[in-house]
C-alpha positions in Angstrom: 5.4 0.0 23.4 3.7 0.5 20.1 5.6 -0.6 17.0 6.7 2.1 14.4 4.6 1.4 11.2 5.9 3.4 7.8 3.1 3.8 5.4 4.6 4.4 2.2 1.8 5.6 0.0 -1.5 7.0 0.5 -4.0 4.4 1.6 -7.8 4.2 2.3 -8.8 5.8 5.3 -10.3 2.6 6.9 -6.8 1.0 7.0 -5.0 4.3 8.1 -7.4 4.6 11.0 -6.8 1.1 12.1 -3.0 1.7 11.9 -3.1 5.0 13.8 -5.0 3.2 16.6 -2.5 0.5 17.0 1.1 1.8 15.7 3.3 4.8 15.7 2.5 5.6 12.1 4.9 7.5 9.8 3.1 8.6 6.8 5.6 8.9 3.9 3.2 10.3 1.2 2.5 13.5 3.6 6.1 14.6 3.6 7.6 17.3 1.3 11.1 15.7 1.2 10.6 11.9 1.2 14.3 10.8 1.0 15.1 13.2 4.0 12.3 11.9 6.0 13.2 8.2 5.3 16.7 8.8 6.5 15.5 10.3 9.8 13.0 7.5 10.7 14.9 4.5 9.2 16.3 3.1 12.4 12.9 3.3 14.1 10.8 1.4 11.6 9.4 -2.0 12.4 7.1 -2.7 9.7 6.1 -1.1 6.2 2.6 -1.0 4.5 2.6 -0.2 1.0 0.6 -0.3 -2.2 1.4 -2.7 -4.8 3.0 -0.7 -7.3 5.5 1.4 -4.8 9.0 0.0 -5.3 10.8 -1.5 -2.2 14.4 -1.6 -3.1 17.2 -3.8 -1.4 18.8 -0.4 -0.3 15.6 0.7 1.4 15.5 -2.5 3.3 19.0 -2.4 4.3 18.7 1.1 5.7 16.2 -0.2 8.2 17.8 -2.5 10.7 14.7 -3.2 12.7 12.3 -3.9 9.7 10.6 -7.0 10.2 7.6 -7.2 7.8 6.5 -5.4 4.6 2.6 -5.8 4.1 1.7 -5.1 0.5 -2.0 -3.9 -0.2 -2.5 -5.7 -3.3 -2.1 -9.2 -4.9 0.9 -8.2 -6.9 4.1 -7.9 -5.0 6.5 -7.7 -8.0 7.7 -4.1 -6.9 9.1 -5.8 -3.9 12.5 -7.8 -3.9 11.0 -10.8 -2.2 14.3 -12.7 -2.3 16.2 -9.9 -1.0 13.8 -9.5 1.8 14.1 -13.3 2.8 17.8 -12.9 3.1 17.3 -10.2 5.7 14.5 -12.3 7.5 12.0 -9.7 6.6 8.5 -11.1 6.0 6.3 -10.1 3.0 2.6 -10.4 2.8 -0.1 -9.6 0.2 -3.8 -9.4 -0.1 -5.1 -12.4 -2.2 -8.7 -13.7 -2.2 -10.3 -10.7 -1.1 -10.2 -8.9 -4.5 -11.0 -12.0 -6.7 -14.8 -11.2 -7.3 -14.0 -7.5 -8.1 -11.2 -8.1 -10.6 -13.2 -11.0 -12.2 -16.4 -8.7 -12.5 -14.2 -6.0 -13.9 -12.6 -8.3 -16.6 -16.2 -9.3 -17.6 -17.4 -5.9 -17.9 -14.5 -4.7 -19.9 -15.3 -7.7 -22.4 -19.1 -6.7 -22.6 -18.0 -2.9 -23.0 -15.6 -3.9 -26.0 -18.1 -6.1 -27.6 -21.1 -4.1 -27.2 -19.2 -0.7 -27.6 -21.0 0.5 -24.4 -19.1 3.5 -23.9 -19.4 4.7 -27.4 -23.1 3.9 -27.2 -23.5 5.9 -24.2 -21.7 8.9 -26.0 -24.1 8.4 -28.9 -27.0 8.6 -26.8 -25.9 11.9 -24.7 -24.9 13.6 -27.9 -28.5 13.0 -29.2 -27.1 11.2 -32.4 -29.9 8.7 -32.3 -32.1 11.3 -33.7 -30.0 10.9 -37.0 -30.2 7.0 -37.0 -29.5 3.9 -35.2 -26.4 3.1 -33.3 -24.1 0.7 -35.5 -24.5 -2.9 -35.0 -22.0 -4.7 -32.6 -20.5 -8.2 -31.8 -22.1 -10.9 -29.8 -20.0 -12.0 -26.7 -22.0 -15.0 -25.5 -20.8 -18.1 -27.1 -17.3 -16.8 -28.1 -14.0 -18.4 -27.3 -12.1 -17.1 -24.4 -8.4 -17.7 -23.5 -7.3 -16.7 -20.1 -3.5 -16.2 -19.5 -3.1 -17.2 -16.0 -5.3 -19.7 -14.2 -4.9 -18.7 -10.6 -7.7 -17.6 -8.2 -8.8 -14.8 -10.2 -8.5 -16.5 -13.5 -10.9 -19.3 -12.3 -13.3 -16.7 -11.1 -13.4 -15.1 -14.6 -13.8 -18.4 -16.2 -16.6 -19.2 -13.8 -18.4 -16.0 -14.9 -17.7 -16.7 -18.6 -19.4 -20.0 -18.3 -22.7 -18.3 -17.7 -22.1 -16.6 -21.1 -21.6 -20.1 -22.7 -17.9 -19.2 -23.5 -15.7 -21.9 -24.7 -12.7 -21.4 -22.2 -9.0 -22.3 -22.7 -6.2 -21.0 -20.7 -2.3 -20.7 -20.7 -0.2 -20.7 -17.4 3.2 -22.0 -16.3 1.7 -25.3 -15.3 -1.3 -27.2 -16.1 -4.1 -26.9 -13.4 -6.7 -29.1 -12.2 -9.4 -27.4 -14.1 -11.9 -28.6 -16.9 -10.7 -26.1 -19.4 -8.4 -26.8 -22.2 -4.7 -26.1 -21.5 -2.5 -24.7 -24.1 1.4 -24.8 -23.1 2.0 -22.5 -26.1 0.6 -19.2 -25.7 0.8 -18.3 -29.4 -1.4 -21.2 -30.0 -4.0 -20.1 -27.6 -4.1 -16.6 -29.0 -4.7 -18.2 -32.5 -7.7 -20.3 -31.4 -9.6 -17.6 -29.4 -11.7 -14.6 -29.8 -10.8 -12.8 -26.5 -7.4 -13.1 -24.7 -7.9 -12.0 -21.1 -4.7 -11.4 -19.1 -4.6 -12.1 -15.3 -1.0 -13.3 -14.9 1.3 -11.9 -12.1 3.6 -9.1 -13.3 7.4 -9.0 -12.9 10.5 -10.0 -14.9 9.2 -13.5 -15.7 6.1 -12.0 -17.5 7.4 -8.8 -18.9 6.2 -8.2 -22.3 4.7 -11.8 -22.4 2.1 -10.5 -24.8 4.2 -9.5 -27.7 4.2 -8.9 -31.2 3.7 -12.8 -32.3 1.1 -13.2 -29.7 -0.9 -10.3 -30.9 -0.5 -11.2 -34.5 -1.8 -14.7 -33.7 -4.8 -13.2 -32.0 -5.7 -11.5 -35.1 -8.0 -8.7 -36.7 -11.0 -10.2 -35.0 -9.5 -10.7 -31.6 -10.1 -8.8 -28.5 -7.5 -8.2 -25.8 -8.4 -7.5 -22.0 -5.8 -6.8 -19.5 -6.5 -6.8 -15.8 -3.1 -7.8 -14.6 -0.1 -5.6 -14.9 0.8 -3.1 -17.8 4.2 -4.8 -17.9 2.8 -8.0 -19.2 2.0 -6.5 -22.6 4.4 -5.0 -25.0 2.4 -1.8 -25.0 3.9 0.0 -28.0 3.1 -3.1 -30.1 -0.2 -3.3 -28.8 -0.9 0.3 -29.9 0.7 -0.4 -33.4 -1.9 -3.4 -33.8 -4.8 -1.4 -32.7 -4.0 1.6 -34.9 -3.6 -0.6 -37.9 -6.5 -2.9 -37.0 -4.3 -6.0 -36.6 -6.6 -6.9 -33.7 -10.0 -5.8 -33.2 -10.1 -4.1 -29.8 -8.7 -3.8 -26.3 -10.0 -3.3 -22.9 -7.4 -2.2 -20.5 -7.3 -1.4 -16.8 -3.6 -1.4 -16.4 -0.6 0.3 -18.2 3.1 0.3 -18.2 3.6 3.7 -16.6 0.7 4.4 -14.5 -1.0 6.9 -14.1 0.1 8.1 -17.5 -1.8 6.7 -20.3 -0.2 7.1 -23.8 -2.1 9.7 -25.9 -2.2 7.3 -28.8 -4.1 4.8 -26.9 -6.7 7.5 -25.5 -7.2 8.6 -29.2 -8.2 5.1 -30.3 -11.9 4.3 -30.7 -11.3 0.6 -30.5 -10.3 0.9 -26.9 -12.0 1.0 -23.5 -9.6 2.5 -20.9 -10.2 2.1 -17.0 -7.8 3.8 -14.4 -6.6 0.8 -12.6 -9.9 0.2 -10.9 -10.4 -3.6 -11.0 -10.6 -3.9 -7.1 -11.8 -0.5 -6.5 -15.0 -0.8 -4.5 -15.3 0.4 -0.9 -16.0 -3.1 0.4 -13.1 -4.7 -1.4 -10.8 -2.0 -0.3 -11.6 -2.2 3.3 -11.1 -6.0 3.1 -7.7 -5.5 1.7 -6.8 -2.9 4.4 -8.1 -5.4 7.1 -5.9 -8.0 5.7 -2.9 -5.8 5.5 -3.6 -4.8 9.2 -4.1 -8.3 10.3 -0.9 -9.6 8.8 1.1 -6.9 10.6 -0.6 -7.5 14.0 -0.3 -11.2 13.8 3.4 -11.0 13.1 4.1 -8.8 16.3 1.6 -10.9 18.5 3.6 -14.1 17.4 0.7 -15.6 15.3 0.8 -17.1 11.8 0.8 -14.8 9.0 -2.6 -15.0 6.9 -1.1 -14.4 3.4 2.8 -14.8 3.5 4.5 -14.5 0.4 8.0 -15.8 1.4 
């Protein structure tokens, strides 16, 4: 008998097709009354597949007596109460590794866009402003000092790429890593020493507003902030204040605190490059993520080892 899989959020067709072929799928995002639908199917559900940002609460887990596994489509699983899941013997998985390259590429792209003002230069060309004179000079990225907040898999991939630009690389994380880069236990000190501060630390309560007023002030008026982690890691209001008042030079952001809502103040600023959370957004990577979600669920019900277990 096929297991019942609840797909909480709209997901790429590659994964949905795999799921339809192997499970009885219940597609929550297609329902007009999601709460009523959840109530109707709660006792049937054996597994959940969910995008990283959708909150999986203790109440939801308690309401599903047969739930065995929650497979998160994404690296970040801060929206899932993992400890509570563990208390109910519910497994949680995520999709690490497969998106390392894309997120690292996006981080470097944001740095180059900010330093070279690529977006502004494109608009300058398209609006035929070149006729009236040359585009203003920009800043050099090669050889700058890069601070990485979070030296996990993706942090290392960003550092590797930055080496090609002869960047001087330092980092901050909860623990010192076995890497050749300089470690700063004090985040404020790291911010003071670098030209660019790139955020790629996990989200959640432990890192909420980690990048605060003090960190931004230490980054200073010539500093650039890049965030490809979670919007919650930055005090967004304080960041806007610093950008508006030129207390830091610029920011390149892929994530925000209340997605998909981007503050109007951010959108109006010329010293920002804003992306719609697309760091892992390629066909190849999203398909690989979907395959890993599928494989984790299948492995569980076939009694095999989980590939990327969180708890």
